KEVEXRO-799173 format. One record per residue: residue number from 0; residue in three letters; x, y, z of N, C-alpha, C in turn. Coordinates in steps of 0.02 Angstrom, whole numbers. Atoms other than C-alpha are relative to their C-alpha. Layout:
! KEVEXRO-799173
SITE  num  residu      nu      nv      nw     cau     cav     caw      cu      cv      cw
SITE  NUM     ALA       X       Y       Z       X       Y       Z       X       Y       Z
...
! end
This chain:
! KEVEXRO-799173
SITE  num  residu      nu      nv      nw     cau     cav     caw      cu      cv      cw
SITE    0     MET      73     -28      34     885    -772    -947     -14      69     -10
SITE    1     ASN      39     -74      34     789    -640   -1037     -16       5      47
SITE    2     THR      42     -58       7     717    -500    -979     -39     -18     -16
SITE    3     ALA      83     -25      42     590    -459   -1089     -30     -84      17
SITE    4     LYS      51      52       0     537    -661   -1087     -12     -22      88
SITE    5     ALA       2      13     -81     537    -668    -885    -101       1       2
SITE    6     PRO      89       3     -21     352    -762    -851     -23      10      41
SITE    7     THR      54     -11     -64     208    -732    -769     -15     -41      42
SITE    8     ILE       2      49     -53     206    -850    -613     -75       9      35
SITE    9     ALA      27       6     -66      65    -901    -517     -15     -29      43
SITE   10     PHE      15      48     -43      85   -1014    -365     -65      -8      57
SITE   11     VAL      68      24     -63     -58   -1112    -276       9     -35      43
SITE   12     VAL     -36      49     -75     -72   -1150    -140     -58     -22      60
SITE   13     PRO      37      28     -38    -203   -1261     -66     -11      15      74
SITE   14     CYS       8     -50     -60    -270   -1192     133     -51     -48      53
SITE   15     TYR      82      27     -24    -381   -1318     248      19      46      74
SITE   16     ASN     -18      22     -94    -376   -1261     436      82      38      15
SITE   17     GLU     -76     -42       2    -205   -1154     415      27      75      20
SITE   18     GLN     -37     -75     -47    -213    -991     545      54       9      10
SITE   19     ALA     -51      24     -52     -78   -1047     632      83      35     -22
SITE   20     GLY     -74     -39      28      83    -996     496     -40     -11     -54
SITE   21     LEU      24     -15      68     -19    -953     355      13     101     -11
SITE   22     GLN     -54     -50      48      46    -757     384      68       4      -2
SITE   23     HIS    -100      35      14     232    -828     402       1      -2     -88
SITE   24     THR       7     -11      87     158    -907     222       8      45     -48
SITE   25     ILE      -1     -67      44     118    -750     149      43      25     -20
SITE   26     SER     -27     -43     -21     237    -661     219     106     -32     -49
SITE   27     ARG      -1      -4       8     349    -760     157       1     -43     -75
SITE   28     LEU      10      18      51     294    -804     -11       2      85     -45
SITE   29     VAL     -22     -47       6     303    -648     -46      46      52     -26
SITE   30     ALA     -41     -44       9     451    -575     -17      47     -76     -52
SITE   31     ASP     -13      55     -18     511    -750     -84     -13      62    -127
SITE   32     ILE      52     -44      64     419    -666    -264      19      69     -28
SITE   33     GLU     -51     -55     -12     500    -508    -235      71     -17     -48
SITE   34     LYS    -108      20      51     686    -568    -261      -6     -31     -75
SITE   35     LEU      19      48      24     625    -692    -379       6      67    -107
SITE   36     GLU      -3     -90      47     576    -506    -488      60      29     -25
SITE   37     LYS    -104     -38     -40     750    -436    -423      29     -37     -81
SITE   38     SER     -48      51      47     828    -573    -533     -23      -7     -78
SITE   39     LYS       0      19      64     735    -546    -676      -8     -69     -37
SITE   40     VAL      19     109     -18     676    -764    -631     -68      25     -28
SITE   41     LEU      68      -4      -4     521    -690    -644     -20      54     -27
SITE   42     SER      39     -73      18     403    -548    -716     -24      48      76
SITE   43     SER     -41     -67     -53     364    -407    -581     -93     -23     -15
SITE   44     LYS      39      28      32     181    -463    -648     -43     -92      48
SITE   45     SER     -13      65     -49     194    -642    -518     -70      11      22
SITE   46     TYR      44      -6     -75      71    -691    -385       7     -54       3
SITE   47     VAL      22      74     -53      15    -809    -246     -62      -9      19
SITE   48     VAL      78       1      -6    -152    -874    -255     -24     -85      59
SITE   49     PHE      24      12     -66    -234    -938     -97     -65     -28       1
SITE   50     VAL      39      20     -20    -347   -1069     -94     -51     -33      72
SITE   51     ASP      23      19     -73    -475   -1087      50     -19     -73     -17
SITE   52     ASP      43      68      23    -563   -1277      45     -36     -13      70
SITE   53     GLY      74      -2     -29    -717   -1244     154      59      15      88
SITE   54     SER     -14      -6     -64    -590   -1197     321     -38      31      67
SITE   55     ILE      18     -45     -73    -658   -1145     509      30      20      25
SITE   56     ASP      -7     -60     -41    -568   -1076     574      38      85     -14
SITE   57     ARG     -33    -107      27    -472    -874     531       0     -15     -79
SITE   58     THR     -36      -1      61    -396    -955     359     -23      44     -28
SITE   59     TRP      21     -21      61    -498    -866     240     -11      87      20
SITE   60     SER     -13    -105      -9    -504    -686     331      73       7      10
SITE   61     LEU     -84     -63     -13    -302    -666     360       6     -13     -71
SITE   62     ILE     -14     -33     100    -290    -700     160     -33      57     -17
SITE   63     ASP      24     -67      -4    -434    -578     142      58      32      30
SITE   64     LYS     -36     -47     -13    -327    -465     212      39       7       9
SITE   65     ALA    -103     -21      21    -151    -492     154     -28      11     -76
SITE   66     SER      19      -7     104    -268    -485     -38      -5      67      33
SITE   67     ARG       3     -56     -30    -330    -323      54      52      44      -8
SITE   68     ALA     -90     -34     -46    -147    -242     108      23     -17    -100
SITE   69     ASN     -17      24      61     -77    -320     -72     -35     -16      -8
SITE   70     PRO      30      28      59    -171    -356    -201      16      -5     -83
SITE   71     LYS     -53      23      81     -33    -362    -341      27     -64       0
SITE   72     ARG     -54      73      -3      62    -493    -263     -31     -76      38
SITE   73     VAL      55      36     -46    -101    -577    -158     -87      -5     -64
SITE   74     ARG      87      24      13    -260    -647    -214     -27     -93      37
SITE   75     GLY     -12      23     -28    -358    -764    -131     -92     -54     -30
SITE   76     ILE      21      39       8    -486    -884    -158     -70     -46      54
SITE   77     LYS      46      28     -82    -642    -962     -57     -30     -56     -26
SITE   78     LEU      42      28      38    -718   -1134     -97     -67       3      30
SITE   79     SER      68     -41     -55    -916   -1137     -28      35     -61      45
SITE   80     ARG       0      57     -67    -865   -1312      73      62     -51     -32
SITE   81     ASN     -32      38     -16    -745   -1432     115      -6     -42     -77
SITE   82     VAL      18      73      50    -685   -1543     -36      57     -12     -31
SITE   83     GLY     -44      61      -5    -531   -1627     -14      77      55     -33
SITE   84     HIS     -40     -24       5    -367   -1572     -34      24      28     -83
SITE   85     GLN     -19      21      65    -342   -1631    -235     -33      33     -25
SITE   86     ASN      55     -43      16    -507   -1534    -268      29      70       3
SITE   87     ALA     -24     -77      13    -440   -1353    -201      46      -6     -34
SITE   88     LEU     -92     -36      45    -268   -1371    -281     -39       1    -104
SITE   89     LEU      52     -20      57    -402   -1414    -446       4      71     -35
SITE   90     ALA      41     -73       3    -483   -1258    -424      55      48      -3
SITE   91     GLY     -79     -72     -14    -304   -1131    -388      13     -16     -84
SITE   92     LEU     -39      20      51    -236   -1216    -524     -53      35     -94
SITE   93     LEU      45     -56      77    -389   -1175    -685     -22      55      49
SITE   94     ALA       8     -65      22    -439   -1020    -632      60      62      19
SITE   95     GLN    -102     -68      32    -231    -971    -674     -17      -9     -92
SITE   96     VAL      31      47      39    -316   -1046    -836       1     106     -48
SITE   97     ASP      -6     -74      64    -257    -855    -979      33      43      46
SITE   98     LYS     -21     -56     -37    -182    -752    -809      43     -14      -3
SITE   99     ALA     -97     -17     -27     -38    -806    -806      62     -51     -30
SITE  100     ASP     -50      71      28     117    -923    -901     -17     -49      42
SITE  101     ALA      13      63     -44     132   -1041    -788     -11       0      84
SITE  102     VAL      18      26    -132      93   -1107    -574      26     -41       3
SITE  103     ILE     -30      53     -55     184   -1169    -461     -50     -22      51
SITE  104     SER      81      23     -53      74   -1289    -319      45      15      45
SITE  105     LEU     -35      12     -34     161   -1282    -185     -43     -30      79
SITE  106     ASP      47      25     -76      80   -1359      33      28      84      -3
SITE  107     ALA      50     -60     -57      23   -1219     141      80      11      29
SITE  108     ASP     -84       1     -59     190   -1244     261      30     -15     -17
SITE  109     LEU    -100     -21       6     322   -1229     171      47     -32       0
SITE  110     GLN     -57      57     -24     409   -1384     170      33      11     -48
SITE  111     ASP     -56       7      56     440   -1368     -10      43      56     -12
SITE  112     ASP     -58     -19      -9     582   -1285      -6     -25      60    -100
SITE  113     THR     -47     -48      42     579   -1131    -141      44      48       2
SITE  114     SER     -63     -26       5     727   -1092    -166      23     -42     -49
SITE  115     ILE     -39      61      65     745   -1222    -339     -71      53     -42
SITE  116     VAL      64     -19      64     582   -1109    -404      61      -3     -93
SITE  117     ALA     -27     -46      32     723   -1015    -492      12     -79     -51
SITE  118     ARG     -36      30      60     796   -1168    -593    -100     -55     -19
SITE  119     MET      33      47      39     613   -1260    -634      -9      57     -38
SITE  120     ILE      -1     -48      33     561   -1083    -706      46       2     -23
SITE  121     GLU     -53       4      71     745   -1088    -821     -39     -79     -20
SITE  122     HIS       9      52      26     695   -1276    -856     -78      -2     -74
SITE  123     TYR      85     -34      49     498   -1202    -895      16      27     -96
SITE  124     SER     -42      -2      37     612   -1110   -1008      48       9     -57
SITE  125     ASN     -56      42      37     711   -1211   -1100     -54     -49     -22
SITE  126     GLY     -15      -1      48     585   -1267   -1171     -71     -72      32
SITE  127     ALA      40      56     -57     488   -1404   -1019     -96      23      11
SITE  128     GLU      81     -52     -20     301   -1371    -987     -21     -29      53
SITE  129     ILE      13      21     -65     302   -1473    -815      40     -19      49
SITE  130     VAL     -69      29     -49     431   -1498    -695     -26      -5      41
SITE  131     PHE      11      21     -65     426   -1588    -558      34       1      37
SITE  132     ALA     -34     -32     -95     463   -1562    -364      22     -83      20
SITE  133     VAL       9      12     -14     548   -1704    -315      79     -30      39
SITE  134     ARG     -24     -20     -73     612   -1745    -137      72     -68      -9
SITE  135     ASP     -72      25      12     809   -1790    -156      18     -74      62
SITE  136     GLU      -9      80     -22     829   -1925     -10     -59      -5      85
SITE  137     ARG      79      27     -55     692   -1965     160      65      14      67
SITE  138     SER     -32      17     -61     826   -1949     306      -4      41      45
SITE  139     THR     -20     -10     -58     751   -1843     424     -95     -22       9
SITE  140     ASP      85      32     -49     565   -1947     416      42     -86      63
SITE  141     SER      -3      20     -60     566   -2082     548      14     -65     -60
SITE  142     TRP       6      78      16     597   -2296     477     -65      10     -16
SITE  143     PHE      59      26      41     427   -2323     463     -44      66     -40
SITE  144     LYS      31     -68      47     387   -2145     361      36     -39     -74
SITE  145     ARG     -40      25      50     511   -2189     231      -2     -79     -14
SITE  146     THR      29      48     -26     464   -2380     263     -26      -4     -74
SITE  147     THR      70     -24      13     281   -2314     212      16      -4     -76
SITE  148     ALA      24     -40      56     314   -2204      70      37     -42     -53
SITE  149     GLY     -30      33      91     433   -2327     -36     -64     -51     -17
SITE  150     PHE      62      94      27     292   -2479     -22     -65      33     -22
SITE  151     TYR      18     -19      28     185   -2333     -64       9       1     -67
SITE  152     TYR     -40     -36      44     260   -2273    -219      21    -105     -67
SITE  153     ARG      15      93      16     307   -2469    -279     -75     -29       6
SITE  154     THR      57      47       5     123   -2528    -253     -23      52     -59
SITE  155     LEU      68     -68      35      21   -2359    -335      25     -19     -95
SITE  156     ASN      -4      29      82     149   -2416    -510     -11     -59     -10
SITE  157     TRP     -23      77      14     144   -2591    -486     -84      22     -22
SITE  158     LEU      31      27      27     -38   -2584    -487     -28      32     -71
SITE  159     GLY      -9     -11      85     -61   -2494    -664     -10     100       8
SITE  160     ALA      -1     -83     -28     -70   -2294    -564      81      27     -34
SITE  161     GLU     -65      -9      12      92   -2213    -649      -6      88      43
SITE  162     ILE      -7     -60     -37     163   -2091    -529      71      28     -14
SITE  163     ILE     -63     -33     -18     315   -1981    -512      55     -34      67
SITE  164     PRO      13       9     -78     403   -2079    -338      31      69      22
SITE  165     HIS     -44     -14     -39     436   -1980    -212     -18      94     -43
SITE  166     HIS      36     -67      14     345   -1822    -293     -89     -22      37
SITE  167     ALA      93     -19     -33     165   -1746    -205      -5      39     -43
SITE  168     ASP      43     -71       5      97   -1587    -263      55      60     -27
SITE  169     PHE     -21     -51      21     234   -1467    -300      49     -29     -49
SITE  170     ARG     -29      19     102     267   -1460    -495     -30      68     -29
SITE  171     LEU       5      -7      29     278   -1340    -607     -51      16     -72
SITE  172     MET      51      10      52     131   -1303    -765      -9      30     -36
SITE  173     GLY     -35     -99      71     162   -1193    -922    -105      -8     -17
SITE  174     ASP      27       8      39       1   -1153   -1005     -67     -60     -11
SITE  175     ARG      47      79       2     -44   -1280   -1102      23     -61      37
SITE  176     ALA      19      66     -44     -25   -1424    -977     -60      17      51
SITE  177     LEU      61     -10     -28    -158   -1319    -874     -38      -6     -55
SITE  178     ARG      46     -18      43    -268   -1325   -1012     -39     -69     -31
SITE  179     ALA      41      61      -5    -256   -1493   -1030     -22     -21      38
SITE  180     LEU      53      41     -88    -294   -1554    -860     -64      55     -12
SITE  181     SER      45     -40      -3    -445   -1442    -883     -49     -60     -26
SITE  182     LEU      41      36      62    -510   -1555   -1032      -1     -85      26
SITE  183     TYR      47      68     -28    -515   -1699    -893     -38      16      71
SITE  184     GLY      77      -2     -35    -691   -1708    -807     -31     -35      69
SITE  185     GLU      -6      43      -6    -669   -1851    -687     -26      37      66
SITE  186     THR      18     -18     -75    -747   -1814    -498      51     -19      53
SITE  187     HIS     -37       9     -47    -646   -1915    -408     101      13     -36
SITE  188     VAL     -58     -17      21    -469   -1819    -443      49     -15      18
SITE  189     PHE     -55       7     -52    -280   -1892    -420      53      64     -82
SITE  190     LEU     -70     -64      20    -145   -1719    -480      22     -60     -26
SITE  191     ARG     -79      24     -11     -18   -1835    -466     -12     -65     -50
SITE  192     GLY      22      65      81     -54   -1967    -597     -22      21     -57
SITE  193     LEU      48     -16      28    -159   -1857    -705      60      45     -56
SITE  194     VAL     -40     -35      17     -25   -1752    -739      50     -32     -27
SITE  195     VAL     -42      28      32      92   -1878    -784     -29     -31     -90
SITE  196     GLN      41      12      54     -38   -1918    -914       4      40     -38
SITE  197     LEU      22     -53      70     -34   -1766   -1019      45      -3     -46
SITE  198     GLY     -50      77      39     105   -1848   -1103      66      88     -36
SITE  199     PHE     -59     -39      28     236   -1648   -1126      44     -21      28
SITE  200     ARG    -103      10     -21     416   -1630   -1105     -21      21      60
SITE  201     THR      -6     -12     -38     452   -1645    -936      46      -4      45
SITE  202     ALA     -85     -28     -51     595   -1604    -811     -14     -23      80
SITE  203     VAL      25     -15     -86     629   -1646    -615      53      32      15
SITE  204     VAL     -45     -55      -4     709   -1543    -516      18     -23      90
SITE  205     LYS     -26       5     -67     774   -1627    -336      -3      65      41
SITE  206     PHE     -29     -44     -85     772   -1542    -152     -44     -30      61
SITE  207     ASP     -18      23     -59     770   -1586      17     -79      43      29
SITE  208     ARG      41     -26       3     600   -1551      89      16      37      81
SITE  209     LEU     -30     -79     -79     617   -1404     278     -33     -42      26
SITE  210     PRO      64      17     -65     531   -1449     430     -68      42      -2
SITE  211     ARG      59     -30     -10     368   -1391     453      -5      53      89
SITE  212     LEU      21     -49     -54     344   -1234     573     -45      21      32
SITE  213     HIS      49     -18     -40     203   -1197     620     -63     -68      -7
SITE  214     GLY      50      54      24      39   -1336     631       2     -61       9
SITE  215     GLU      -6      60      21      28   -1505     603     -58     -37     -70
SITE  216     THR      49      19      77     -16   -1617     402     -62      -5      41
SITE  217     LYS      49      24      -4    -155   -1648     397     -17     -40     -61
SITE  218     TYR      -8      73      66    -131   -1791     262      14     -62      81
SITE  219     THR       0      59     -70    -164   -1931     427      25     -69     -52
SITE  220     LEU      20      83      62    -152   -2110     344     -46     -21       2
SITE  221     ALA      73      42      67    -296   -2140     324     -21      52     -31
SITE  222     LYS       2     -61      36    -309   -1980     219      62     -18     -78
SITE  223     MET     -25      26      40    -179   -2061     141       9     -49     -29
SITE  224     LEU      18      65      25    -242   -2242     113     -56      63     -37
SITE  225     THR      17     -14      53    -370   -2152      40      22      36     -60
SITE  226     LEU     -12     -70      78    -291   -2034     -96      27     -61     -41
SITE  227     ALA     -61      57      34    -194   -2205    -134     -57     -27     -35
SITE  228     VAL      34      83       8    -344   -2323    -139     -51      42     -82
SITE  229     ASN      49     -56      56    -429   -2149    -260      23     -18     -65
SITE  230     GLY     -25     -22      79    -263   -2142    -391      16     -72      -9
SITE  231     ILE      42      62      50    -299   -2338    -420     -31       8     -44
SITE  232     THR      66      22      17    -462   -2362    -433       3      79     -56
SITE  233     SER      13     -71      80    -451   -2170    -561      40     -32     -43
SITE  234     LEU     -51     -22      59    -300   -2217    -674     -14     -81     -29
SITE  235     SER     -41      81      37    -292   -2407    -700     -55     -50      28
SITE  236     VAL      67      45      -5    -430   -2571    -687      58     -86      -4
SITE  237     ARG     -44      72     -21    -270   -2696    -642     -16     -31      47
SITE  238     PRO      34      55     -45    -351   -2728    -507     -41     -14       6
SITE  239     ILE      43      33       4    -516   -2792    -572      38     -79     -43
SITE  240     ARG     -53      31       0    -372   -2888    -666      24     -53      12
SITE  241     MET     -22      68     -42    -311   -2966    -545      -3     -57      28
SITE  242     ILE      66      -8     -30    -444   -3010    -472     -30     -79     -51
SITE  243     ALA      37      26      62    -513   -3094    -630      76     -73      11
SITE  244     LEU     -46      60     -15    -319   -3221    -604       4      -7      54
SITE  245     MET      -6      31     -65    -335   -3256    -420     -80     -41     -23
SITE  246     GLY      50      82       4    -515   -3338    -485      26     -60     -61
SITE  247     ILE     -44      59      22    -401   -3422    -620      20     -86      45
SITE  248     ILE     -63      26     -55    -291   -3495    -498     -41     -20      51
SITE  249     LEU      33      14       0    -417   -3525    -388     -20     -42      -8
SITE  250     PHE      19      34      61    -516   -3621    -505      60     -49       3
SITE  251     VAL     -72      88       0    -353   -3755    -503      28     -18      39
SITE  252     VAL     -39      10     -63    -324   -3747    -336     -77     -64      28
SITE  253     PHE      52      20     -45    -515   -3811    -313     -39     -70     -27
SITE  254     MET       6      40      19    -515   -3928    -450      45     -54      63
SITE  255     THR     -56      61     -50    -346   -4000    -366     -45     -19      44
SITE  256     MET      12      12     -48    -434   -4013    -212     -74     -54     -19
SITE  257     SER      17      70       6    -592   -4104    -307      25     -34      15
SITE  258     ILE      14      64      10    -519   -4226    -346      41     -37      54
SITE  259     TRP     -10      70     -87    -431   -4294    -176     -49      20      38
SITE  260     VAL      42      30     -40    -586   -4272     -88     -56     -57     -35
SITE  261     PHE      19      75      13    -651   -4390    -204      39     -39      -7
SITE  262     GLY     -53      69     -32    -497   -4503    -172     -47     -17      67
SITE  263     THR       3      33    -107    -548   -4502      11     -56     -23      11
SITE  264     TRP      58      42      -2    -719   -4509     -13     -13     -72     -33
SITE  265     ILE       3      82      -2    -698   -4669    -101      45     -42      38
SITE  266     ALA     -10      63     -30    -586   -4724      20     -39     -24      54
SITE  267     GLY      19     -27     -68    -687   -4662     167      16      22      42
SITE  268     GLN     -10     -42     -74    -626   -4542     252      -2      63      26
SITE  269     THR      -4     -85      14    -703   -4390     210     -10       8      69
SITE  270     VAL      -4     -67     -55    -688   -4328     383      74       2      24
SITE  271     GLN    -103     -27      39    -487   -4324     358      -2      55       0
SITE  272     GLY       6     -66      42    -527   -4186     257     -45      33      26
SITE  273     TRP       6     -45     -24    -622   -4090     352      41      83      14
SITE  274     THR     -42     -55     -43    -490   -3975     416     -14      61     -93
SITE  275     SER       0     -11      54    -429   -3965     227     -54      71     -38
SITE  276     VAL      22     -41      25    -595   -3903     143     -38      58      26
SITE  277     MET      42     -66     -63    -646   -3769     309      51      52     -38
SITE  278     LEU     -16     -34      13    -499   -3703     255     -29      30     -59
SITE  279     LEU     -13     -46      67    -512   -3697      72     -74      33      11
SITE  280     PHE      67     -34     -16    -695   -3623     113      20      75      16
SITE  281     LEU     -28     -74     -19    -616   -3470     206      22      44     -42
SITE  282     LEU     -39     -44      60    -486   -3437      51     -46     -12     -24
SITE  283     ILE      33     -52      63    -610   -3408     -64     -65      45      36
SITE  284     ALA      18     -40     -29    -739   -3353      34      50      70      41
SITE  285     SER     -44     -58      17    -622   -3230      86      37      52     -46
SITE  286     PHE     -22      -3      87    -563   -3180     -87     -60       4     -48
SITE  287     GLN      79       4      12    -779   -3177    -107      10      84     -34
SITE  288     THR      -5     -64     -50    -781   -3038       3      52      47     -23
SITE  289     PHE     -36     -23      16    -608   -2969     -50       2      52     -79
SITE  290     ALA      44     -22      62    -686   -2948    -247     -50      37       7
SITE  291     ILE      73     -32      36    -836   -2881    -230     -17      68      36
SITE  292     ALA     -44     -67     -26    -750   -2722    -105      39      29     -78
SITE  293     VAL     -45     -28      82    -641   -2682    -291     -54      -9     -43
SITE  294     ILE      32      14      44    -765   -2725    -371     -59      45       8
SITE  295     GLY      88     -41     -26    -890   -2615    -240      35      92     -65
SITE  296     GLU     -45     -68      25    -745   -2465    -268     -35      43     -85
SITE  297     TYR      10     -13      78    -751   -2476    -457     -80      50     -12
SITE  298     VAL     100     -32      29    -949   -2454    -465     -33      44      69
SITE  299     GLY       9     -82     -44    -947   -2313    -329       7      73     -30
SITE  300     LYS     -45     -32      32    -846   -2223    -440     -17      23     -73
SITE  301     ILE      78     -14      69    -967   -2255    -592     -45      36      15
SITE  302     TYR      60     -29     -37   -1096   -2193    -474     -18      74      28
SITE  303     PHE      18     -48       9   -1037   -2037    -447      52      45     -65
SITE  304     GLU      36     -40      52    -989   -1994    -596     -23      14     -58
SITE  305     ALA      47       3      28   -1108   -2035    -682     -51      51       2
SITE  306     LYS      51     -71     -22   -1216   -1886    -595      45      48     -10
SITE  307     SER     -10     -53      30   -1102   -1760    -663      38      78      57
SITE  308     ARG      14     -86     -57   -1094   -1628    -493      81      12      -7
SITE  309     PRO     -65     -38       0    -970   -1517    -483      58     -27      69
SITE  310     ARG     -60      12     -60    -817   -1547    -398      20      57      41
SITE  311     TYR      -5     -39     -38    -793   -1380    -319     -47      65     -20
SITE  312     ILE      60     -53      33    -925   -1225    -299      56      24      -1
SITE  313     ILE     -62     -62      -4    -793   -1064    -288     -74      71      27
SITE  314     ASP      65     -31      12    -894    -966    -192      24      85       2
SITE  315     ARG     -42     -59      -4    -779    -799    -184      64      22       5
SITE  316     GLU     -86       2      19    -616    -721    -239       5      61      38
SITE  317     THR      -5     -64     -40    -538    -574    -157      93      -5     -64
SITE  318     GLY     -80      -8      49    -363    -480    -271      -7      22     -51
SITE  319     THR     -19       9      75    -417    -477    -432     -50      72      -9
SITE  320     ALA      94     -45      36    -543    -332    -530     -88     -46      -1
SITE  321     GLU      68      48     -17    -643    -474    -573     -16     -44      46
SITE  322     ALA      65      57     -57    -661    -573    -415     -61      82      52
SITE  323     GLN      61     -44     -38    -783    -419    -328     -68     -42       4
SITE  324     SER      38      26     -22    -921    -503    -383     -10    -108      58
SITE  325     ALA     -23      58     -87    -977    -641    -222     -41     -62     -48
SITE  326     ARG      51      58      43   -1084    -741    -360      34     -48      -8
SITE  327     PRO     -31      71       2   -1058    -937    -342      30      -3     -73
SITE  328     GLN     -32      48      88    -939   -1027    -509       1     -73      25
SITE  329     LEU      36      77      -8    -975   -1201    -536      79      -4     -27
SITE  330     SER     -84      63      15    -815   -1328    -580      22      35     -72
SITE  331     GLY     -23       1      20    -686   -1291    -676     -14     -38    -114
SITE  332     GLN      30      74      56    -780   -1464    -811     -25      41     -59
SITE  333     ALA      45     -23      24    -790   -1453    -983     -14     -51     -37
SITE  334     THR      30      58       7    -925   -1521   -1012     -66      33     -65
SITE  335     SER      37     -15      52   -1011   -1401   -1158      60      35     -48
SITE  336     ASP     -54     -74      55    -955   -1321   -1338      63      29      14
SITE  337     SER     -54     -85     -13    -914   -1163   -1281      54     -20      37
SITE  338     GLN     -38      21     -72    -833   -1233   -1124      77     -30     -59
SITE  339     GLN     -42       2      39    -738   -1335   -1240      64      32     -32
SITE  340     ARG     -36     -46      23    -674   -1223   -1341      44      59      50
SITE  341     LYS      -2     -44     -31    -650   -1100   -1207      94     -69      19
SITE  342     PHE     -27      29     -17    -515   -1232   -1121      56     -51     -61
SITE  343     ALA     -36      58      51    -455   -1310   -1300      79       7      27
SITE  344     VAL     -45       1     -23    -278   -1334   -1280      66      39     -61
SITE  345     ARG     -54      -8      69    -155   -1220   -1406      87     -29       8
SITE  346     GLY    -113      28      42      31   -1282   -1508      26      74      45
! end
């Protein structure tokens, strides 16, 4: 790799109640950056940004302390409240526009193997604007987790939410990709799907996920299901079309059953058809309830999108000269002409 063209890389790490292992994470990432700098893979200006997503433990104090001790390598962003992993990650990503050539997002638990960073940067240097880190295999996971993960990715793609299977949020994005991402202004963010839709040249690097050393996962089954629903309803209207198709099928069943019921009535045997009629009634009632729930989910999305509330508010920053002010900053949504010009995608 050409030394003169070694890119400046910003590592973006969203954090929520990570005090148990954060000190180890900071030390490890700083050491990795310095090692890659010595290998001429990235520039000496590279750094790591920790985004505190409204933690209620000592996460921010640890970030602030590390940033003051090593402002060249460690920076911090504190959000005013907990806004969820995706919005916290987005806050960290958009804050790096004009500050780095590319960003690499990863989780604070260090299960994302940073040994593949050099390969990711190599793909970027060869023209890939987005590099996805994809799990090679899941032998360390339980049978239940492997099965549900496979079902999760297949279901999302089948329902129209195009994503990369077995890819979470460990990826590299160049400055052009970041600027394009900033133009997406929806409130409910599903980065795994939005990044795929950007349309730039991409590359894939496979890795083996490392074991967790500290704490426990913040992604419970309920949060994974919420993320899946958010991804589907944010990226696709296929569920509504499936409801329309089911409605047509049930109408055909209804017409068929109507002929049977009418024949039974003519024969004077209406009592014998009670069970079938009740089953059909329960089927239709269940479908109607499900259909209302799905449509209601989309209406709820429209409700929040129409309000145009900021996705996050930055309370304070640390580790940069311009971060000394504690004045709150709104999200990077491009809503005005000046903001559109600021976040315009450069060719």
